[in-house]
KENU-835372 format. One record per residue (C-alpha): residue number from 1; x, y, z. Coordinates in Angstrom, 3 decimals. Example, Ala and Ser with C-alpha at 12.3 -4.5 7.8 and 13.67 -1.06 7.14 Angstrom:
<filos>
<filo><i>1</i><east>12.300</east><north>-4.500</north><up>7.800</up></filo>
<filo><i>2</i><east>13.670</east><north>-1.060</north><up>7.140</up></filo>
</filos>
This chain:
<filos>
<filo><i>1</i><east>-4.909</east><north>-105.649</north><up>38.308</up></filo>
<filo><i>2</i><east>-7.393</east><north>-104.661</north><up>40.998</up></filo>
<filo><i>3</i><east>-10.518</east><north>-102.558</north><up>40.623</up></filo>
<filo><i>4</i><east>-11.509</east><north>-100.093</north><up>43.342</up></filo>
<filo><i>5</i><east>-15.066</east><north>-98.777</north><up>43.312</up></filo>
<filo><i>6</i><east>-16.441</east><north>-96.309</north><up>45.832</up></filo>
<filo><i>7</i><east>-19.936</east><north>-94.824</north><up>45.900</up></filo>
<filo><i>8</i><east>-21.113</east><north>-91.920</north><up>48.020</up></filo>
<filo><i>9</i><east>-24.363</east><north>-90.394</north><up>49.102</up></filo>
<filo><i>10</i><east>-23.726</east><north>-86.662</north><up>49.131</up></filo>
<filo><i>11</i><east>-24.732</east><north>-84.148</north><up>51.800</up></filo>
<filo><i>12</i><east>-27.063</east><north>-81.321</north><up>50.934</up></filo>
<filo><i>13</i><east>-30.454</east><north>-80.003</north><up>51.939</up></filo>
<filo><i>14</i><east>-31.516</east><north>-79.135</north><up>48.402</up></filo>
<filo><i>15</i><east>-30.899</east><north>-80.680</north><up>44.983</up></filo>
<filo><i>16</i><east>-28.707</east><north>-77.664</north><up>44.170</up></filo>
<filo><i>17</i><east>-26.527</east><north>-78.171</north><up>47.273</up></filo>
<filo><i>18</i><east>-26.199</east><north>-81.884</north><up>46.521</up></filo>
<filo><i>19</i><east>-25.204</east><north>-81.110</north><up>42.913</up></filo>
<filo><i>20</i><east>-22.545</east><north>-78.630</north><up>44.074</up></filo>
<filo><i>21</i><east>-21.114</east><north>-81.135</north><up>46.552</up></filo>
<filo><i>22</i><east>-21.150</east><north>-83.927</north><up>43.967</up></filo>
<filo><i>23</i><east>-19.213</east><north>-81.667</north><up>41.607</up></filo>
<filo><i>24</i><east>-16.663</east><north>-80.856</north><up>44.305</up></filo>
<filo><i>25</i><east>-16.133</east><north>-84.569</north><up>44.973</up></filo>
<filo><i>26</i><east>-15.805</east><north>-85.301</north><up>41.238</up></filo>
<filo><i>27</i><east>-13.296</east><north>-82.496</north><up>40.713</up></filo>
<filo><i>28</i><east>-11.232</east><north>-83.490</north><up>43.760</up></filo>
<filo><i>29</i><east>-10.827</east><north>-87.097</north><up>42.620</up></filo>
<filo><i>30</i><east>-10.221</east><north>-86.176</north><up>38.985</up></filo>
<filo><i>31</i><east>-7.276</east><north>-84.090</north><up>40.194</up></filo>
<filo><i>32</i><east>-5.510</east><north>-87.367</north><up>41.127</up></filo>
<filo><i>33</i><east>-4.976</east><north>-88.421</north><up>37.507</up></filo>
<filo><i>34</i><east>-1.270</east><north>-88.859</north><up>36.823</up></filo>
<filo><i>35</i><east>-0.291</east><north>-88.237</north><up>40.451</up></filo>
<filo><i>36</i><east>-0.549</east><north>-91.705</north><up>42.032</up></filo>
<filo><i>37</i><east>1.924</east><north>-94.460</north><up>41.094</up></filo>
<filo><i>38</i><east>0.115</east><north>-97.627</north><up>40.033</up></filo>
<filo><i>39</i><east>-3.193</east><north>-95.870</north><up>39.341</up></filo>
<filo><i>40</i><east>-3.974</east><north>-97.019</north><up>35.817</up></filo>
<filo><i>41</i><east>-7.460</east><north>-95.617</north><up>35.297</up></filo>
<filo><i>42</i><east>-9.786</east><north>-93.276</north><up>37.135</up></filo>
<filo><i>43</i><east>-13.261</east><north>-92.089</north><up>36.309</up></filo>
<filo><i>44</i><east>-15.859</east><north>-90.340</north><up>38.405</up></filo>
<filo><i>45</i><east>-19.569</east><north>-90.358</north><up>37.611</up></filo>
<filo><i>46</i><east>-22.402</east><north>-88.292</north><up>39.039</up></filo>
<filo><i>47</i><east>-25.804</east><north>-89.996</north><up>39.122</up></filo>
<filo><i>48</i><east>-28.472</east><north>-88.639</north><up>36.797</up></filo>
<filo><i>49</i><east>-31.215</east><north>-91.158</north><up>37.610</up></filo>
<filo><i>50</i><east>-32.389</east><north>-89.386</north><up>40.762</up></filo>
<filo><i>51</i><east>-33.756</east><north>-92.745</north><up>41.970</up></filo>
<filo><i>52</i><east>-34.238</east><north>-92.621</north><up>45.732</up></filo>
<filo><i>53</i><east>-31.971</east><north>-95.633</north><up>46.395</up></filo>
<filo><i>54</i><east>-29.133</east><north>-94.548</north><up>44.080</up></filo>
<filo><i>55</i><east>-25.820</east><north>-93.226</north><up>45.315</up></filo>
<filo><i>56</i><east>-24.918</east><north>-89.758</north><up>44.091</up></filo>
<filo><i>57</i><east>-21.277</east><north>-90.190</north><up>43.023</up></filo>
<filo><i>58</i><east>-19.190</east><north>-93.192</north><up>41.983</up></filo>
<filo><i>59</i><east>-15.413</east><north>-93.511</north><up>41.704</up></filo>
<filo><i>60</i><east>-14.191</east><north>-96.284</north><up>39.413</up></filo>
<filo><i>61</i><east>-10.447</east><north>-96.877</north><up>39.437</up></filo>
<filo><i>62</i><east>-7.965</east><north>-99.559</north><up>38.442</up></filo>
<filo><i>63</i><east>-4.583</east><north>-100.255</north><up>40.028</up></filo>
<filo><i>64</i><east>-1.764</east><north>-102.424</north><up>38.715</up></filo>
<filo><i>65</i><east>-1.427</east><north>-104.396</north><up>41.971</up></filo>
<filo><i>66</i><east>-3.111</east><north>-104.716</north><up>45.367</up></filo>
<filo><i>67</i><east>0.000</east><north>-103.089</north><up>46.864</up></filo>
<filo><i>68</i><east>-0.498</east><north>-100.040</north><up>44.647</up></filo>
<filo><i>69</i><east>-4.073</east><north>-99.753</north><up>45.899</up></filo>
<filo><i>70</i><east>-2.824</east><north>-99.953</north><up>49.491</up></filo>
<filo><i>71</i><east>-0.212</east><north>-97.243</north><up>48.819</up></filo>
<filo><i>72</i><east>-2.903</east><north>-95.076</north><up>47.208</up></filo>
<filo><i>73</i><east>-4.781</east><north>-94.989</north><up>50.507</up></filo>
<filo><i>74</i><east>-1.791</east><north>-93.463</north><up>52.283</up></filo>
<filo><i>75</i><east>-0.551</east><north>-91.281</north><up>49.397</up></filo>
<filo><i>76</i><east>-0.391</east><north>-87.546</north><up>50.278</up></filo>
<filo><i>77</i><east>-2.474</east><north>-86.588</north><up>47.230</up></filo>
<filo><i>78</i><east>-5.218</east><north>-89.025</north><up>48.229</up></filo>
<filo><i>79</i><east>-5.072</east><north>-87.710</north><up>51.793</up></filo>
<filo><i>80</i><east>-5.448</east><north>-84.166</north><up>50.392</up></filo>
<filo><i>81</i><east>-8.587</east><north>-85.219</north><up>48.511</up></filo>
<filo><i>82</i><east>-10.008</east><north>-86.933</north><up>51.584</up></filo>
<filo><i>83</i><east>-9.566</east><north>-83.680</north><up>53.503</up></filo>
<filo><i>84</i><east>-11.192</east><north>-81.660</north><up>50.700</up></filo>
<filo><i>85</i><east>-14.326</east><north>-83.804</north><up>50.653</up></filo>
<filo><i>86</i><east>-14.671</east><north>-84.133</north><up>54.426</up></filo>
<filo><i>87</i><east>-18.257</east><north>-83.289</north><up>55.339</up></filo>
<filo><i>88</i><east>-19.521</east><north>-83.518</north><up>51.744</up></filo>
<filo><i>89</i><east>-20.707</east><north>-87.103</north><up>52.038</up></filo>
<filo><i>90</i><east>-23.147</east><north>-88.818</north><up>54.356</up></filo>
<filo><i>91</i><east>-22.765</east><north>-92.398</north><up>53.147</up></filo>
<filo><i>92</i><east>-20.003</east><north>-94.488</north><up>51.561</up></filo>
<filo><i>93</i><east>-19.809</east><north>-97.939</north><up>49.974</up></filo>
<filo><i>94</i><east>-16.687</east><north>-99.642</north><up>48.622</up></filo>
<filo><i>95</i><east>-15.767</east><north>-102.764</north><up>46.659</up></filo>
<filo><i>96</i><east>-12.225</east><north>-103.841</north><up>45.723</up></filo>
<filo><i>97</i><east>-11.725</east><north>-106.908</north><up>43.556</up></filo>
<filo><i>98</i><east>-9.014</east><north>-108.452</north><up>41.408</up></filo>
<filo><i>99</i><east>-9.676</east><north>-108.715</north><up>37.679</up></filo>
<filo><i>100</i><east>-10.493</east><north>-112.235</north><up>36.589</up></filo>
<filo><i>101</i><east>-11.327</east><north>-113.379</north><up>40.104</up></filo>
<filo><i>102</i><east>-14.231</east><north>-115.752</north><up>40.382</up></filo>
<filo><i>103</i><east>-15.259</east><north>-113.825</north><up>43.462</up></filo>
<filo><i>104</i><east>-17.376</east><north>-115.462</north><up>46.037</up></filo>
<filo><i>105</i><east>-17.917</east><north>-115.128</north><up>49.684</up></filo>
</filos>
């Protein structure tokens, strides 16, 4: 199994605009449940800390294999979501790692 975590800083000039955009991103990714082969788990969280260095939205997902994660990137439903959220984010961070891996650089 491989875990795929993505965090975004959301666009918006006001807290209200940022909250609306965060909700749009959350809803778009939640629409992928049950539509992507090999996607075992998906959850989306919106930050409530309001700490200045925090990201606004996080996607936590698990895939059965690294190949499934690679296919997810090209899947039409994922491409649809990417199009929907275009312009809603100003920063992006990603980590992919296999479960049980010792990690290391």
